[in-house]
N, C-alpha and C positions, 0 to 999 in steps of 0.2 A: 505494498499498500505505501512505503514513502518513497518508492522509486515511482512512484504517477501525480505526488506533489515535488517530487524535484524534474521530472520530467516538461511536467505545467512552466517552472519555475522559472526551465532553461530558455521554454520556447516561449515565454512572457517577456525575458531579459531581449531574447531575439528580435522579437517585434519590437522595441525600446530603441535599438538596436539602428534597426533597417528603418524607425520613422522620422530617429535622429539624422539617420542617413541622409536619408530625398530630405527631409528637408536642409538641409546644407546646399544639397546638388539645386533647388528649387533656388534657393540665397541666391545657390550661385553664378544660374543662369539667370537669375532679372540682372547682377552685374555687370555681366558681359553686356545684354539687352539693352541694357545703358550706354556704358564702354562702349558699342558695333554702333547706337545713333547717333551718340559724342560724332564719333568720328568719322561717319554717315553726311552729317551737318558742316562741321569744319569742310569736308572735303567738297560739300555739296557748289560753291561755289565754281570751286577750280573747277571742279565738274563744264560749268557754264562753260567758261571762258575756252575751253576747248571743243566744247561742241561746231560743228560750224554755223554761218546762220542758216537758217531756214526762209523758204523762200526762193 
């Protein structure tokens, strides 16, 4: 019977580790998204100058 409680505890601990890791990945993805958006905003004026005039 003790092994059932041990298995349940280890399962809960594993789920907690996965939840924390998932939260860190989501936070890193949001940070990366912000950095990419900032870099894209900085490059847009330069990209517009390189485009040939329309018409």
